[in-house]
C-alpha positions in Angstrom: 45.5 123.9 -107.9 44.3 126.7 -109.9 41.6 129.5 -109.3 38.5 129.4 -111.3 38.7 133.2 -113.4 36.0 135.5 -111.9 33.6 136.1 -115.1 31.6 138.5 -113.0 28.6 140.2 -115.6 29.6 143.6 -117.2 27.9 146.3 -117.2 23.8 145.4 -118.1 22.9 148.5 -120.4 21.7 147.9 -124.1 25.1 147.9 -126.3 25.4 151.8 -127.0 23.3 153.1 -124.3 22.9 156.6 -123.1 23.9 156.9 -119.3 21.9 160.3 -119.2 18.5 159.2 -117.2 16.6 161.7 -119.4 17.1 159.7 -122.4 14.7 156.7 -121.2 11.9 158.5 -121.6 10.0 156.8 -124.1 10.6 157.8 -127.5 6.5 158.3 -128.7 6.5 160.9 -125.3 8.7 163.4 -126.9 7.7 166.5 -129.1 9.6 166.1 -132.5 7.9 169.2 -134.3 9.3 172.3 -135.0 7.6 174.8 -137.1 10.7 176.8 -137.8 12.1 174.0 -138.9 9.8 172.9 -141.3 9.2 176.0 -142.9 13.4 176.6 -143.7 13.8 172.9 -144.9 10.5 172.9 -147.5 11.3 176.3 -148.5 15.2 175.4 -149.5 13.7 172.0 -151.8 16.8 170.4 -151.3 14.8 167.5 -152.5 11.5 167.0 -154.4 8.9 168.6 -152.4 6.7 164.8 -152.5 9.1 163.2 -150.5 8.3 166.2 -147.5 6.5 163.8 -145.7 8.9 160.3 -145.7 12.0 163.1 -144.6 9.8 164.2 -141.7 8.9 160.6 -140.6 12.3 159.6 -140.5 13.4 162.3 -139.3 10.9 161.8 -135.9 12.0 157.7 -135.9 14.4 156.7 -133.4 17.9 155.9 -135.3 19.1 151.7 -136.2 21.8 150.6 -134.2 24.8 150.4 -136.5 28.2 148.7 -136.0 31.3 148.4 -137.9 34.2 145.7 -137.2 37.6 146.9 -137.3 39.4 146.4 -140.7 42.8 146.7 -139.5 42.8 143.9 -137.5 43.9 140.7 -139.1 41.0 138.5 -137.3 37.9 140.6 -138.7 37.1 138.1 -140.7 36.8 136.1 -138.5 34.7 138.4 -136.7 32.7 139.1 -139.3 31.7 135.5 -140.3 31.2 134.8 -136.0 28.8 137.7 -136.3 27.3 136.0 -139.7 27.3 132.4 -138.5 26.4 132.2 -134.9 23.7 135.3 -134.4 22.9 136.3 -138.0 20.9 133.0 -138.6 18.9 133.2 -134.9 18.1 137.7 -135.4 16.3 136.5 -139.4 12.4 135.9 -139.0 12.4 136.7 -135.5 9.1 137.5 -134.0 8.3 139.6 -130.7 4.9 140.4 -129.3 3.3 139.2 -132.6 5.4 141.2 -134.6 8.2 140.6 -137.3 11.7 142.1 -136.3 13.6 143.0 -138.9 16.6 141.2 -139.2 20.4 142.6 -139.3 21.5 144.4 -142.7 24.9 144.6 -144.3 25.8 148.4 -145.5 26.0 147.5 -148.7 28.1 150.8 -149.5 31.0 150.0 -146.8 34.0 148.0 -147.7 34.5 144.4 -147.2 31.3 143.8 -145.7 32.4 145.2 -142.5 29.4 147.3 -141.0 25.8 146.2 -140.3 23.0 147.9 -138.8 20.1 146.9 -136.9 16.9 148.3 -136.6 15.5 146.9 -133.3 13.8 148.7 -130.5 15.9 148.4 -127.6 13.0 146.5 -125.5 13.3 143.7 -127.9 17.3 143.8 -127.4 16.5 143.4 -123.7 14.0 140.8 -124.1 14.3 138.6 -126.6 17.5 135.9 -125.5 18.9 136.2 -129.0 19.5 139.9 -129.5 20.4 139.9 -126.1 23.3 137.6 -126.2 24.1 139.4 -129.9 24.5 142.4 -126.9 26.2 140.8 -125.4 29.0 139.5 -128.1 28.7 143.1 -129.7 29.6 144.7 -125.8 32.6 142.4 -125.4 33.7 143.1 -129.0 33.3 146.8 -128.4 35.7 146.4 -125.1 38.9 145.2 -127.2 38.1 147.6 -130.2 37.2 145.0 -132.9 34.2 146.6 -133.3 33.1 149.5 -133.2 29.2 151.6 -132.7 29.0 153.9 -135.3 26.2 156.2 -137.1 26.5 155.1 -140.5 27.0 158.5 -142.6 29.7 159.0 -139.8 31.4 156.6 -141.0 32.1 158.0 -144.8 34.4 160.9 -144.4 37.5 158.9 -143.2 36.6 156.0 -145.8 36.7 159.2 -148.9 39.8 160.7 -147.1 41.5 157.4 -148.4 44.2 157.5 -145.8 47.6 154.8 -146.6 49.8 153.4 -144.4 52.5 156.1 -144.8 50.3 159.0 -144.7 50.5 162.0 -141.9 47.1 162.5 -140.9 45.6 165.5 -138.8 41.3 165.2 -137.4 41.3 168.7 -136.5 37.7 168.1 -134.2 38.4 164.6 -133.3 36.3 164.0 -130.5 34.2 161.9 -129.3 36.7 159.8 -131.8 35.1 157.1 -134.0 35.8 158.5 -136.9 39.2 159.2 -135.7 39.6 155.4 -135.1 38.9 155.0 -138.8 41.7 156.7 -139.5 43.6 154.7 -137.8 42.5 151.3 -138.8 43.2 152.9 -142.5 46.8 153.8 -141.5 47.1 150.3 -139.8 45.4 148.2 -143.0 48.0 145.5 -143.4 50.8 146.6 -141.4 51.4 146.6 -137.8 54.2 149.1 -138.3 53.3 151.7 -140.9 55.4 154.9 -141.0 52.8 157.2 -141.3 50.9 158.7 -138.1 47.7 160.3 -136.8 47.2 163.8 -134.9 44.0 163.8 -133.3 43.3 167.0 -132.2 40.3 168.6 -130.3 39.6 172.4 -128.5 37.9 170.6 -125.3 40.2 169.3 -122.5 37.5 166.9 -121.3 36.6 165.5 -124.8 40.5 165.4 -125.4 40.4 162.8 -122.9 37.4 161.3 -123.6 39.0 161.1 -127.2 42.2 158.9 -125.6 39.6 156.7 -123.9 37.9 155.9 -127.5 41.0 155.6 -129.0 42.8 153.8 -126.5 41.7 150.2 -127.8 43.4 150.3 -130.7 46.3 149.8 -129.1 48.2 152.4 -131.6 52.2 153.7 -131.5 51.1 156.1 -134.0 48.5 158.2 -132.8 49.0 161.5 -130.8 46.2 163.4 -129.5 46.7 166.5 -128.8 44.1 169.9 -127.0 44.2 173.2 -129.3 41.6 175.1 -131.1 41.2 174.2 -134.4 40.6 178.0 -135.7 44.6 178.2 -134.4 45.9 175.0 -134.4 49.5 175.5 -134.0 52.3 175.0 -136.5 54.1 171.7 -136.2 58.0 172.0 -136.5 59.5 168.6 -138.3 63.2 169.5 -136.2 63.4 171.0 -133.2 67.2 172.6 -133.8 65.9 173.4 -137.8 66.4 176.9 -138.8 64.8 176.5 -141.5 62.0 178.2 -142.4 60.3 176.1 -144.6 61.0 173.2 -141.7 57.1 173.3 -140.8 55.3 169.6 -140.9 52.4 169.7 -143.5 50.0 166.4 -143.4 49.0 164.1 -146.2 45.2 164.0 -145.3 42.9 166.2 -143.2 39.7 165.2 -141.8 37.5 168.6 -140.8 34.5 167.2 -139.1 34.0 170.7 -137.9 31.1 172.0 -135.2 27.4 172.2 -136.7 23.6 173.0 -135.3 23.5 169.1 -135.9 20.2 169.3 -137.1 21.2 165.6 -139.4 21.1 164.0 -135.4 17.3 164.4 -134.7 16.9 161.0 -134.9 19.3 160.6 -132.0 19.3 164.1 -130.4 16.1 165.0 -129.5 16.9 168.9 -128.6 17.2 169.6 -132.0 13.7 169.7 -132.3 13.0 171.7 -129.3 16.2 174.3 -130.4 16.6 174.8 -133.6 16.4 177.9 -135.5 18.6 179.8 -138.4 20.7 181.4 -135.8 22.7 178.3 -134.7 23.9 178.0 -138.4 24.4 181.7 -138.7 26.5 181.8 -136.0 28.7 179.2 -136.5 29.5 179.8 -140.0 32.6 181.8 -139.3 34.4 179.1 -136.9 33.6 176.5 -139.7 35.3 178.3 -142.3 38.1 179.8 -140.1 38.9 175.3 -138.9 38.4 174.9 -142.8 41.0 177.4 -143.6 43.3 176.4 -141.0 43.0 173.0 -142.6 44.0 174.0 -146.0 47.1 176.0 -145.0 48.6 172.9 -143.1 47.3 170.6 -146.2 50.2 169.1 -148.0 50.2 170.0 -152.5 48.4 166.8 -153.7 47.0 166.5 -150.4 43.6 165.4 -149.7 41.0 166.9 -147.2 37.7 166.2 -145.7 35.1 168.8 -144.8 31.9 167.8 -143.1 28.9 168.2 -140.9 25.8 166.3 -139.2 23.8 169.2 -140.5 21.6 169.9 -143.9 21.9 173.5 -144.1 23.8 175.2 -146.7 24.9 178.2 -144.6 27.2 175.3 -143.0 27.8 173.0 -145.9 28.2 174.9 -149.2 28.4 178.4 -148.1 31.9 177.7 -146.3 32.7 175.8 -149.2 32.0 178.4 -151.4 34.0 181.1 -149.5 37.2 178.4 -149.2 37.1 178.3 -153.4 37.1 182.2 -153.8 39.9 182.6 -151.3 42.0 179.8 -152.5 41.2 180.1 -156.0 42.9 177.0 -158.2 45.1 176.3 -155.8 42.6 173.8 -154.3 39.5 172.0 -156.2 36.2 169.4 -154.8 37.0 166.1 -156.4 34.3 164.4 -157.6 33.4 160.9 -155.6 30.4 159.7 -157.4 32.2 156.7 -158.4 33.2 156.0 -155.0 31.2 154.0 -152.0 28.7 152.0 -154.5 25.7 151.4 -153.0 25.7 154.5 -151.1 22.3 157.1 -152.0 23.5 160.2 -151.6 22.5 163.7 -153.6 24.7 166.1 -155.2 25.7 169.8 -153.5 23.6 172.5 -154.2 24.3 176.2 -155.7 21.2 177.7 -154.9 19.9 178.8 -151.0 18.4 181.6 -149.4 19.7 183.4 -146.8 17.1 184.0 -143.5 17.4 185.5 -140.2 16.4 184.1 -136.8 12.7 185.4 -137.8 12.9 183.7 -141.0 12.9 187.3 -142.6 14.6 187.0 -146.1 18.0 188.7 -146.3 20.1 190.2 -149.1 23.6 190.5 -149.3 25.2 194.2 -147.2 22.0 193.8 -144.7 22.8 193.9 -141.4 24.1 191.1 -139.8 25.0 189.2 -142.5 28.2 188.1 -144.0 28.7 188.1 -148.0 29.8 184.5 -147.4 26.6 183.6 -146.0 25.0 183.7 -149.9 25.1 181.4 -153.1 28.4 181.9 -155.8 27.2 184.1 -158.5 26.3 182.1 -161.6 29.8 182.4 -163.4 31.6 181.4 -159.6 29.1 178.5 -159.5 30.8 176.8 -163.0 33.9 177.0 -161.8 33.2 175.7 -158.1 31.3 172.5 -159.0 29.3 172.6 -155.7 27.6 169.6 -157.4 30.6 167.4 -155.8 29.5 167.9 -152.3 28.0 164.9 -150.9 24.3 165.7 -149.7 23.0 162.6 -147.5 19.0 162.6 -146.4 17.7 160.3 -143.5 15.3 159.4 -145.8 17.3 158.5 -148.2 18.7 154.8 -147.0 17.4 154.9 -143.1 20.3 157.2 -142.1 21.0 160.2 -140.4 21.6 163.5 -142.3 25.5 164.6 -142.9 27.5 166.6 -145.8 31.0 165.5 -147.0 33.1 167.8 -149.5 36.7 166.6 -150.5 39.3 169.1 -151.4 42.4 168.1 -152.9 45.2 170.9 -153.1 46.5 171.7 -156.1 50.5 171.7 -156.7 52.2 174.5 -157.6 54.4 176.8 -156.6 53.2 178.4 -153.7 54.5 176.5 -151.0 57.4 178.9 -150.4 54.9 181.3 -149.2 52.3 178.8 -147.4 55.1 177.2 -145.6 57.0 180.0 -144.5 57.7 180.0 -141.0 56.5 183.3 -139.3 56.2 183.8 -135.3 54.0 186.5 -135.8 51.1 185.9 -138.1 49.5 182.8 -140.9 51.8 182.9 -144.1 48.9 183.6 -146.0 46.7 185.7 -143.3 45.9 188.6 -146.1 43.9 185.8 -147.3 41.5 185.4 -144.8 38.5 187.5 -142.8 39.5 190.9 -141.0 38.0 189.0 -137.7 40.1 186.1 -137.8 43.1 188.1 -138.4 42.7 189.6 -135.1 42.0 186.7 -133.1 45.1 184.8 -135.3 47.8 187.8 -134.0 46.3 187.8 -130.6 47.1 183.5 -130.6 50.4 184.5 -132.1 51.8 185.8 -129.0 50.4 183.3 -126.7 51.6 180.7 -129.1 54.6 179.6 -127.0 53.2 176.9 -124.6 54.3 177.4 -120.6 56.4 174.7 -119.9 53.9 173.6 -117.6 51.1 172.9 -120.2 51.2 169.5 -120.8 50.1 167.5 -117.5 53.0 164.8 -118.1 55.8 165.7 -119.8 57.4 163.5 -122.5 60.6 163.0 -122.2 62.4 160.1 -124.3 65.2 157.5 -122.7 68.7 156.4 -124.2 68.4 153.4 -125.0 71.6 152.6 -123.2 69.5 153.2 -119.7 70.5 150.3 -118.1 67.2 149.2 -117.6 66.3 149.1 -121.6 69.8 147.1 -122.0 68.7 144.5 -119.6 65.2 144.1 -121.3 66.7 144.6 -124.5 68.7 141.2 -124.2 66.5 139.4 -122.0 63.8 139.1 -124.7 66.3 139.0 -127.4 64.8 142.0 -129.1 66.7 142.5 -132.6 67.8 145.5 -133.8 65.5 146.8 -136.6 63.0 148.1 -133.6 64.0 151.4 -133.4 65.4 151.8 -129.9 65.3 155.5 -129.9 61.2 155.7 -129.5 61.0 154.4 -125.9 59.7 157.6 -123.6 58.6 158.1 -120.3 56.1 160.1 -118.7 57.9 161.7 -115.7 60.0 165.0 -115.0 63.2 162.9 -113.8 63.5 160.5 -117.1 64.1 157.7 -115.3 62.0 154.4 -116.0 60.4 154.0 -113.0 57.0 152.2 -113.2 56.1 152.2 -117.4 58.0 153.0 -120.4 56.2 153.5 -123.7 57.0 153.2 -127.2 56.0 155.3 -130.4 56.9 155.3 -134.0 59.9 157.0 -134.8 58.1 159.8 -137.0 55.9 160.6 -134.1 59.4 160.8 -131.6 60.9 163.9 -133.9 57.4 165.9 -133.8 57.2 165.5 -129.8 60.7 166.1 -129.2 60.4 169.2 -131.8 57.5 171.1 -130.6 57.3 170.3 -126.6 57.1 174.0 -126.1 53.9 174.5 -128.9 51.8 171.6 -128.4 49.7 170.5 -125.6 49.8 166.8 -125.8 47.4 164.8 -124.1 48.7 161.2 -125.2 50.8 159.1 -127.2 52.2 156.1 -127.2 51.4 152.5 -126.4 53.2 151.0 -123.0 55.8 149.0 -123.9 57.9 147.8 -120.5 55.8 148.0 -117.0 57.6 147.2 -114.0 57.2 143.9 -112.1 59.0 142.2 -109.5 62.7 143.7 -108.6 63.8 140.4 -107.4 64.3 138.5 -111.1 66.3 138.7 -113.9 64.4 141.1 -115.9 62.1 143.5 -113.6 60.2 144.4 -116.8 57.7 142.7 -119.0 56.2 143.4 -122.0 52.9 144.9 -121.8 50.2 143.0 -124.3 49.2 146.8 -126.5 52.9 146.7 -127.6 53.1 142.9 -128.7 51.7 143.5 -132.2 54.6 145.6 -132.5 57.1 143.8 -130.2 56.4 140.1 -131.9 58.1 141.3 -135.1 61.1 141.8 -133.3 61.8 139.3 -130.8 64.0 136.2 -131.3 64.0 134.4 -127.4 63.7 131.1 -126.0 60.7 132.9 -124.1 58.1 132.9 -126.7 56.7 128.8 -126.5 54.6 127.4 -128.6 51.0 125.9 -127.0 48.8 124.1 -128.8 44.5 125.0 -127.9 43.8 123.1 -125.4 46.2 124.9 -123.6 45.4 128.0 -124.1 41.7 127.3 -123.4 43.1 126.3 -119.9 44.5 129.6 -119.6 41.6 131.7 -120.3 39.6 129.5 -117.9 42.1 128.9 -115.2 44.0 131.6 -112.6 47.3 130.5 -112.1 47.2 127.0 -112.4 49.9 124.7 -111.1 52.4 122.8 -113.8 52.3 119.9 -111.6 48.4 119.7 -112.4 48.4 121.1 -115.8 51.2 118.0 -116.5 48.5 115.7 -114.6 46.3 116.9 -117.0 48.4 115.9 -119.9 47.1 119.1 -121.5 50.3 119.8 -123.7 53.7 118.3 -122.1 55.7 119.9 -124.3 54.5 123.5 -123.0 55.1 122.4 -119.6 58.5 121.2 -120.4 60.2 124.0 -122.1 57.7 126.7 -119.9 59.1 125.1 -116.4 63.0 125.8 -117.6 62.8 129.4 -117.9 63.5 131.8 -115.2 60.9 133.9 -113.5 59.3 136.5 -115.3 57.3 137.6 -118.6 57.2 135.0 -121.1 54.8 134.6 -124.4 52.8 131.6 -125.7 52.4 131.1 -128.9 49.2 129.7 -130.8 48.9 128.1 -133.9 45.5 127.8 -135.1 46.2 125.5 -138.1 43.5 127.4 -140.5 44.8 130.6 -142.7 41.9 132.1 -142.7 42.4 132.2 -138.9 44.8 134.3 -137.0 47.7 133.0 -134.8 47.7 133.9 -131.3 50.3 135.7 -129.2 50.1 136.3 -125.7 51.8 137.1 -122.7 52.3 135.0 -119.9 53.8 135.4 -116.5 56.1 132.2 -115.6 56.3 131.7 -112.0 58.4 129.0 -110.3 55.4 126.9 -109.6 52.5 128.1 -111.7 51.6 130.1 -114.7 49.3 132.8 -116.1 47.2 134.3 -119.1 48.1 138.5 -118.7 45.2 139.1 -120.4 42.5 141.9 -119.0 39.3 140.5 -118.6 37.4 142.0 -121.5 40.1 140.0 -123.5 39.6 136.8 -121.9 36.1 136.9 -122.5 36.3 138.0 -126.4 38.8 135.1 -126.7 37.0 132.0 -125.1 34.0 133.5 -127.2 35.6 134.0 -130.6 37.6 130.5 -130.6 36.1 128.4 -127.5 32.3 129.5 -128.4 32.2 129.9 -124.1 29.8 133.3 -123.2 31.3 134.0 -120.1 29.2 136.9 -119.5 25.9 135.4 -120.3 26.1 133.3 -117.0 28.9 134.6 -113.7 30.9 131.8 -112.6 31.2 132.3 -108.7 34.3 132.0 -106.8 33.8 128.8 -104.4 33.5 129.9 -101.0 36.5 128.7 -98.7 35.9 127.5 -95.2 37.7 128.2 -92.3 41.1 126.6 -92.6 41.0 126.1 -96.6 42.4 128.0 -99.1 42.9 127.9 -102.5 46.8 127.4 -102.4 48.8 124.4 -104.0 50.8 122.3 -101.7 53.9 123.9 -102.2 52.8 127.2 -102.7 50.4 129.8 -100.8 48.0 132.3 -102.5 50.1 134.8 -100.7 53.1 133.5 -102.5 50.8 133.4 -106.0 49.6 137.0 -105.7 53.0 138.8 -104.7 54.6 136.6 -107.6 52.4 137.9 -110.6 51.6 141.4 -111.8 48.1 142.3 -113.0 47.2 142.0 -116.2 45.5 145.4 -116.6 48.7 147.6 -115.0 
């Protein structure tokens, strides 16, 4: 007899809540005042003076919860309908302790109605059952990658970057990864196997690993995470043995969401109120300019680069943009995005601003401690730069955080012979860069070649004719369209031992050609995972690679199942074939499945609805039983989305066994079951 699956309650914390206990203080107890901040921004006059009180009041208020549904998933519409039909009606016209609670609202400018905002206190989410139910829904869908919690304004840069499936994309400062996730989603829109890829970089090793945790949910073979200082991001060779000096990877799309003072985040980051001063923006200006400059070097002709910050300070925004325009001249231009994102209220960039020191004393060009790039452009420059094409989003305009976004386009010309020239000493157009950066770049280039052990684990590609892989190709009926040269292992021996990964073909070339200069943290999805050695094929196909592999398998190990069979497999662990047959759930399925040898197999579940995605899931087929090989989070999500069963609402305990009793079938002991099948989490 089968065992009931253990649907224990997950983490009870509010969706998106911080773990830091200091953040648990009552919001009203925190002092949200800063005299220097108020004086500085009043003097800048970025918006009409009669809006100041509203601006300050909204900056002092907590930020609404916003989330977006993963647009690249074929069931995005289904998840959206689920939210609108099962949750939204119950969150409308709700009162809590005598006060009417705001209903969730759609972000009107986000494509395909996939982003929503909940402006609800966390006490309501914890104490109101309907909001608590929605919170559980969001937690489950977030865990499996169907939704992401993300600040509304943070969603803007990836949208205006306009990534297509064939693009090579670089995210220069990627952590924590919410924008990178959007880039990956755009790459995979309408296809499971895009030809492009995303390189996600962060300068901090710890944050790079956090980035991996965030992005693994999307199961993309078209992602590589690396760890480099964005100011000196290394040249990436296209081919390892090429002597062509122009054989350098240039990117179609680059996101420069640079480090900044973060004063647009004060609604969620209360430390900004305490710590803000003008020095933060002045100190980061050069770093921001260096990153933007490096990004423009790495950009293809006709490519697009988005520069963004979560700061409202012109020193970090228009001043950086203006200096880049000054140095690159007519090789780059700013893109007018007025017709993009209809429904988004935004302001134009500014061309005039004062420069103040840490004591709020106004400075002029040439004063000690200033850079010329701090200052606004001349009237002649301003007429050419078109800084009005920059986008400013103020918190009071649409109940958001503050953000700055600029879209650059590299104009096609004949300079690539210069800008793409590969030199082992200094970047090609170094003479265009500030002297301070030149010194740093020269120092960096001397040590650009990484030591052989720089990567924590090597990426070694496996010969597709390796005996272990040949067994897999035959056993699973994998066609020749799938590029078998893209399989790799992460061990020094290069032998398949526990896990075989796959990457997209374009990334394979990049990894092989740059193992001596890129510090690669992560790439690829698990394709084959080792299981029992006493069966026909000792490798199973991991669920995260199924979106790719389902298009390449022609195998009798794919068995059609009805929805009732799926429901049974989701609820029961290791149900016995005899028990399934006695229940008359899906006799055709049982007959076909029992004829297969032990090992990994797959169920194909038709939804009989063109608006709903069919399901293709891995199972373990044993001698006497079967088990669905998906993790607990996926199990909970499928139960709720397909069958309306909220497994997180109430834990279902496993019945206690009395002495001498077991949950075994008459012909198969519990030990045999547990030894027969691997864990879905592997």
